[in-house]
N, C-alpha and C positions, 0 to 999 in steps of 0.2 A: 367257838365258843371259853371265854373265856376262864382259867383257870377254877379263880374265884365264881363265878358265874356254875364250874359244877358243880366244887365245892356247897355251894349253897343251896345247888338241886338235892348233892347226895345225903342232905345233915337233914331238910323242909321232909325229903322222900322213908325217911330211913327215918323220922319222926310222925310220918300220918301211913310207917309201918307195924311203928309201936303199939301207936293207938286205936286202928281198927283188930291188933291183938289181944290187950286192955282192953277192949270194950266187948267181945266173941269170950270172954274171962265171966265178965258185970250182965252176960245175957243172962235171965233167971231159966234158972234148970229147965224149968216144967214148961218152957218154948217149947227144948229143946227137945222134950221128952212126943214131945206132938208127932203121934202114925203120918200124917203128911209129912213132913220134913226130914224126919227118918227115909220116908222113903226117895226121898227129892233128892236127899248128902247122898244116899248113896247109888245116886248114879252116875252123878256127877262128874267123878274119874272115872265112869266108863266112856264119857261124852267128851268130854279134855283127853282122849290118851287118841277117839279117834279120832279129834282132833287132827290129830300130833300125825299118825295115821295116814289121811289127807294130806295135810301139807307140807310134807319131807314122803309120801311116795309122786306125789302127781304135780307138787309147782316147783318153777325152780326160779329163783326169782316173781316174776308177775306171769310169769304161759304156765300153763297147762302142758308136759309136758306125759307122754306112752315110755316109755325106756327100763331097760331091766328089771329098772326097782320095780313095775307095776308086775313081772314075770311071777315074782318074789313075792310078789303077794296075792297074786294071786295063787301058787304053790301052798302058801301058805294059809290058805282061804280053804285048799282044796285036806290038806292034814290035818286041821283041822273037825277038820268035816267029818274026816274019815275018826274024828275020834285017837293018833296015834298020837304020841307020848313030846311035850317040847320041847325036849334035845330036838327029835324028828326032826318036829314044823321049825328049827330052827335050821338043823342045818340043812334043810333039805331047798326051803329058799331063801339061807342063804352060797348051796350050794348053784343054783338054778342065776337066780340072780348072775353071780359069776361070771354060769358062761351066758346067756344069754350077752349084757355086759365081751366077753372075751369075740363072740359070733362074732358084735359088731360090730369094735375095735380089725380085726382081720379079716 
């Protein structure tokens, strides 16, 4: 891709993002107060985070893999189900992932 094409794409993308942001500010407040829309908007971050966890936890390029990351996710899920504090969940998942990674290499 040439430099000029790259700059054109960057400018067009920036203009599109600005237009979308401006359009969002022009939406009437009565539309945003809709209860159904608020429930949907509350679920969007959960869906995006779940997709990110799946994409980063199970996929390498175009292949599905079951490796040390899955062990860490499993321990994190178990800790969350046991209502462990968030720092404990993170440390337990990281430690498990590191241990499985180390044992797999050895």
